[in-house]
Structures are given as C-alpha cells and as structure tokens.
C-alpha positions as a printed Julia matrix, in Angstrom:
241×3 Matrix{Float64}:
  18.58   12.14   -3.52
  18.06   15.34   -1.56
  15.53   15.38    1.26
  12.9    18.0     1.88
  10.88   18.8     4.95
   7.51   20.35    4.28
   5.93   22.09    7.23
   2.17   22.26    7.37
   0.12   24.41    9.7
  -2.11   22.24   11.85
  -3.58   24.73   14.26
  -7.09   24.41   12.89
  -7.09   20.67   12.31
  -8.29   17.81   14.49
  -6.37   14.59   14.36
  -7.9    11.17   14.69
  -7.23    8.81   17.56
  -9.02    5.74   16.18
 -10.13    2.74   18.13
  -8.22   -0.52   17.9
 -11.44   -2.52   18.0
 -11.76   -5.62   15.85
 -13.16   -5.06   12.36
 -14.46   -8.58   11.94
 -15.53  -11.62   13.88
 -14.43  -15.21   13.44
 -11.11  -16.47   12.2
  -8.24  -14.02   11.6
  -7.31  -13.02    8.09
  -4.51  -15.11    6.61
  -2.17  -12.55    5.06
   0.96  -13.19    3.02
   3.36  -10.27    3.44
   6.2   -10.03    0.92
   9.39   -8.18    1.82
  12.91   -7.77    0.42
  14.45   -6.46   -2.75
  15.01   -3.14   -1.0
  15.74   -2.04    2.56
  12.7    -1.66    4.82
  11.93   -1.17    8.49
  10.92   -4.37   10.29
   8.68   -2.45   12.71
   5.77   -3.02   10.36
   6.11   -6.79   10.75
   6.2    -6.53   14.55
   3.12   -4.32   14.64
   1.05   -6.51   12.32
   1.96   -9.64   14.28
   0.51   -8.0    17.39
  -2.89   -7.76   15.65
  -5.08  -10.69   16.71
  -7.26  -10.2    13.62
  -4.36  -11.0    11.27
  -2.42  -14.23   10.86
   0.73  -12.98    9.15
   3.16  -15.07    7.1
   6.24  -13.23    5.8
   8.18  -14.29    2.7
  11.43  -12.6     1.68
  12.11  -11.94   -1.99
  15.84  -11.99   -1.26
  15.57  -15.61   -0.09
  13.48  -16.78   -3.05
  12.71  -14.53   -6.06
   9.87  -16.88   -7.08
   7.74  -15.28   -4.4
   4.33  -15.74   -6.06
   3.27  -19.2    -7.18
   0.0   -21.07   -6.98
   1.44  -23.02   -4.06
   2.77  -20.0    -2.15
  -0.57  -18.17   -2.43
  -2.76  -21.13   -1.51
  -4.8   -20.63    1.64
  -4.28  -16.88    1.98
  -7.05  -14.28    2.05
  -4.91  -11.31    1.04
  -1.39  -10.28    0.05
   0.4    -7.29    1.56
   2.95   -6.52   -1.14
   5.96   -4.78    0.4
   8.85   -6.11   -1.67
  10.59   -4.65   -4.73
  10.87   -6.64   -7.95
  11.59   -5.27  -11.41
  10.46   -8.29  -13.41
   7.31  -10.42  -13.33
   7.74  -13.71  -15.14
   4.86  -15.67  -16.65
   4.39  -17.93  -13.63
   4.22  -14.97  -11.26
   1.7   -13.13  -13.43
  -0.55  -16.15  -13.78
  -0.41  -16.94  -10.06
  -1.27  -13.39   -8.97
  -4.16  -13.02  -11.39
  -5.53  -16.44  -10.47
  -5.32  -15.49   -6.79
  -7.34  -12.34   -7.49
  -9.86  -14.2    -9.65
 -10.38  -16.75   -6.87
 -11.42  -14.05   -4.38
  -8.1   -12.95   -2.89
  -6.94   -9.34   -2.86
  -3.69   -7.39   -2.84
  -2.68   -4.31   -0.86
   0.33   -2.66   -2.52
   2.33   -0.74    0.07
   4.76    2.16   -0.36
   7.76    1.17   -2.54
   5.9    -1.75   -4.13
   4.31    0.85   -6.43
   7.55    0.48   -8.42
   7.07   -3.26   -8.97
   6.86   -4.89  -12.38
   7.41   -2.0   -14.8
   7.65   -4.7   -17.49
   4.05   -5.79  -16.76
   1.87   -2.97  -18.08
  -1.41   -4.7   -17.27
  -0.47   -4.93  -13.58
   0.41   -1.31  -12.91
  -2.01    0.25  -15.39
  -5.15   -1.82  -14.85
  -4.81   -3.34  -11.4
  -2.65   -1.13   -9.17
  -3.47    2.0   -11.12
  -0.06    3.55  -10.5
   3.69    3.25  -11.0
   6.83    4.81   -9.57
   8.86    5.59  -12.7
  12.61    5.31  -12.17
  13.71    6.76  -15.51
  11.58    8.72  -17.92
  11.17    7.46  -21.46
   9.54   10.46  -23.09
   6.04    9.21  -22.28
   6.37    8.77  -18.53
   8.54   11.34  -16.71
  10.58   10.08  -13.74
   9.08   10.07  -10.27
  10.78   11.53   -7.19
  10.89   10.85   -3.48
  11.51   13.09   -0.46
  12.63   11.86    2.96
  11.34   13.54    6.09
   8.16   14.74    4.39
   5.5    16.14    6.7
   1.92   16.46    5.56
  -1.74   16.1     6.49
  -3.87   13.32    5.06
  -7.64   13.56    4.74
 -10.27   11.1     3.6
 -11.13   11.48   -0.09
 -14.55    9.87    0.23
 -16.48    7.08    1.96
 -15.08    3.58    1.53
 -14.7     0.47    3.74
 -10.91    0.95    3.72
 -11.22    4.39    5.33
 -14.19    3.65    7.61
 -12.1     4.43   10.73
 -10.24    7.33    9.12
 -12.53   10.06   10.37
 -10.36   13.17   10.81
  -7.3    14.82    9.35
  -4.05   13.02   10.14
  -0.67   14.71   10.41
   2.13   12.34    9.52
   5.82   12.29    8.61
   7.23    9.76    6.18
   8.96    9.43    2.83
   6.78   10.95    0.11
   6.46   10.24   -3.6
   5.88   12.85   -6.27
   5.29   12.39   -9.97
   3.87    8.87   -9.84
   1.98    7.74  -12.89
  -1.6     7.44  -11.56
  -4.55    6.2   -13.59
  -7.51    8.54  -13.93
  -9.73    5.54  -13.18
  -8.61    4.86   -9.58
 -10.97    5.4    -6.65
  -9.32    7.93   -4.27
  -9.08    7.01   -0.6
  -6.71    9.6     0.94
  -5.47   13.0    -0.23
  -2.95   15.61    0.84
  -2.38   19.17   -0.35
   1.15   19.44    1.04
   3.91   20.47   -1.36
   6.36   17.65   -2.08
   3.84   14.84   -2.55
   1.31   13.74   -5.11
  -2.21   14.67   -4.05
  -3.41   11.07   -3.9
  -1.93    9.06   -1.02
  -4.09    5.94   -1.26
  -6.55    4.55   -3.75
  -8.41    1.52   -5.11
  -7.12    0.23   -8.43
  -9.11    0.55  -11.67
 -10.17   -3.11  -12.01
 -13.87   -3.66  -11.41
 -13.46   -7.38  -10.68
 -10.08   -7.76   -8.98
  -9.47   -6.14   -5.59
  -6.19   -4.18   -5.44
  -5.48   -1.17   -3.19
  -2.46    1.09   -2.87
  -1.24    2.95    0.26
   1.69    5.35   -0.24
   2.94    5.97    3.35
   4.96    3.1     4.79
   8.66    3.92    5.09
   9.57    4.94    8.65
   9.07    3.19   11.99
   7.18    6.09   13.54
   4.32    5.93   11.05
   4.13    2.16   11.49
   3.27    2.63   15.17
   0.46    5.13   14.54
  -2.97    3.66   15.39
  -4.62    5.45   12.46
  -2.12    3.88   10.07
  -2.46    0.38   11.54
  -6.25    0.66   11.31
  -5.91    1.69    7.67
  -3.74   -1.34    6.91
  -6.12   -3.71    8.67
  -9.19   -2.32    6.97
  -7.5    -2.4     3.56
  -6.63   -6.08    4.07
 -10.17   -6.87    5.19
 -11.52   -5.16    2.08
  -8.98   -6.88   -0.19
 -10.0   -10.24    1.24
 -13.65   -9.52    0.45
 -14.67   -9.61    4.12
C-alpha cells in the first residue's frame, strides 16, 4: 500500500524524557511475548530483555501455531501479544480467558489488533478494537501508512501512562479506520492526519485486564525511553501489580 508522511509542527510542544527507574520492587514480571505470523523488528525483543524488571520468554507462532494453552501460559504474569493469527480455536480461547480470569493480563501490541477476526467476543469485548482487512458492509476496511509522523498526548490519568507526562513526537506505521469500541478507556491520543485519534486504550471488560498500544512497528520507536516505559507500565498494570 502507499505510504504517507504527515508532518506536524512541534515548535510549541515539550517532549518527555522519562526516567528509566523501576516501577515495582521484588521479583521481575514474568512475561510471555508472542511473535510470528507476520514480519516484525526484533529490536523490541532486545530492548525488553535489557529491562531488569521483566523476565521475558518469547514464543514464535511460526514454530507452533498452538501458542496459547493452559500449559504455555502457566506461571506468567502477563502476555505481550505481538503475533498475527487469523483463527482462534476452542483451546486457545479457553486458555486465554482462563489466564485472564486467574489474574493475568494481556497487552495487545500494534499488528496484533488484527488477531482473531473469527472471535467476536475477543476483539469486541476484551481488546475493544480490530484491524479490518476487508469490509463486509458493516465494518469498512482499515488502512495503514508507513513513515507516519505524529504527536501523542495522554488522554487521561491511568497507571499505564503514569510516566507519560508530556507530548511525544514519534514516527512509526499508523493505522486508520480501526473498529474501536465506544466503551474503551482512552490512554493516548493524536490529532495528526493519517491515524485514528486513539493510539492506546484499555479494553471494555470490567473484570479482565487487556490493553492495546498501536505504535510498535519500527526499530527507532522501540528504542525510545518513553515507549519502553509505556510498555513496562502496561505490563505491570496487566499483571495486576
């Protein structure tokens, strides 16, 4: 698809340079990160493994499509979902929901917003959003733009954005025309043309912890301290810490 670069004036904005201080004491979070099913930049894995507050285990969907089972989720505090999968079978659905019911949480990152279009309950009631590949008359197709440049701002107070204190200029692949539930809790917004207004949110469920973060495509954004803080704090929140 065609790319678009959106230039945003930043002369009057201050950009955050957040601290890398620990957000919790005690044992590190045990995080299961899922990858594969689509190309991705491995920089995100390298950066997260440098974080002493996170014990990261990576599983590749391309090696084993049965990526979520009761056994594979056992012992983890949170899941960082970064793989692409079109179909959720019964075992996968039951395992994910049981994980959430037992106190775990899920952070859905970037392209994983397109996961499981066959599982309405997941994207409608838990994630609160879906990247639509082909419109069906009810849901128009979503779009993406490479090389997007925008400014993200906090949408309101929340533990996930506790270190996100000022406007943040970033460049990454953007999504436009996502289906987004009216019942999500906004975390980050942008007003730049070429992206949906909401960049991150908490899913609609009032008893299962699921968050979505839209940026997460290019290596440069994965090295940004503000972005790494956002990921860490979202995982801490998802884990109920």
